[in-house]
N, C-alpha and C positions, 0 to 999 in steps of 0.2 A: 458438385452436383452430379447426381447419378445419370448415366446415359443408358437407355434401354434400346434393345433390338429384339425383334421377333421374326421368326421364319414361319410362314404359313403358305399353304397351297394344296394342290391336289395330292392324293396319296401316291406314294411310290416314286416321287420325283426327286428324292434325295435331301429332304429338309434336315433330317438328323445327321446325315453325312456332311452336309454343308456346315451345320452348326458345330459338329465335332472338329472339322478342319479349321474353322474360324477360331474356335476356342484354343485349340492346340497351337495355332500360329501365334495367338496373343501370348500364350504362356511361354512359347519358345523365344519370343522377342524380349521377354523379361521386362515388360513395360512398367512393372512396379505397381500396377493397379489391382485393386481387389475385384474379384469376379464372382458373381453368382449366376450359375447356370440353372435354368428351370425347365424340367421336362413336363410339359402340360399335356402330354399325350397319354390317354388312359392305357395304351399299349406301350408303356414306357420302355425305352432301351438306350436312351442317351447315356445312362450310367455305364452300360456295357461298353459302349464306344469310347467312353472316357476312362475306363478301367476302375470304376468305383463300385462299391457294394452298397446296395440299398438295404437299410435296416428298418426303416419306417417311412410311411408316405402320408400325404395329406388325407388320402382316403381312409387310412387307418384311424386317423383322428376323427373323421366323419363317422365311422362305425362306432367309435367310442361315444360320440355325442348321441347317436341313435340309441345307445344303450343306457343313457343317463337315467332313465326312469327306473332302472334296477339298482341304482346306486343311492344309498341313504343320503338325505339332505346334508348332513354334517360333513360328508366326504366330497360333495360337489365343488366346494371352494378349492380343492386340491387340483382340480382340472384346469389350471391356469393356462389361458390361451398362449401367452408369450412363452411359457415353458414348452408347450407343445410345438411352437414354431421352431424353437431351438432343438427339440428332439428330432423333428423331421428333417433338419438340416444335416446333410452329409458333408463333413469337413474333409476336403482333399488337400494334397500338398500344395497345389497351385491355384485351386479354385474350389468353391463350395457348390453343392448341388441340392436342389429341392425337387422332389418328384411328386406329381399329383397322384399317381397310382390309379387303380381301377375301382370305381365305386361298385359295391356289391349289390346284386339284385336289379329288378326292373326300375324303370323310371328315368327321368332326365338327369343330366349332370349339373343342374342349376346350382344346387347347394355346394357341390364339389368345386365348381367354377368360382362361386362367390368366396369360398374358403381360399382358393388359389389366389384370387385377386387380393384378398386380405393379407395373405402371407407375403405376396410380392410387395405390397405397399409397406408392410411392417418391416420386412427384412431388407428390402431394396435400398432403403435410405442408408444402410451401413456399408454399401458397396459403391465402387466407382462405375461398375459396368454390370448390367443385368441382361442376360441373353435367354430368350424364351423360345424353346422348341415346341411347336404346337402340333396338334393332331391334324389330320387331313380336313380341309375345308377352311372357310373364312369366318366361321361363326364366332370365334374368339373376339374379333374386332366388333361385330355387331352387338355382342353381349358385354362388351367392355371388360372382358376378362383380362386383357392385356392392353 
């Protein structure tokens, strides 16, 4: 059964630092559990703290969805959501990372947060432990993002 932990709170209090230290300690202890780290902050930097390079984010997929109207119907089936989940997943040596990224343009992050929740639900069941580093504030809990 997957265990989930999320770090939330006011900006600048050390959420990402705490998450990084916790994850590094888990890896150091060689517990043998599979770990998914999730950076749910639009100003993502958990990857830097963990020494991982981001190649694609959930927000990149969101931009692709927005542009679907420009893609011919016969090609839309190739935009398989499960494939996109795997493409956005950054495989590390000791843990994997999923980054929300920064949605482009004005408006709320509702769609991005819904996609994030879907990613966590879809990928989370493949891990023993899922750790979510959130942006400043407590909205993630009221929106049921995590």
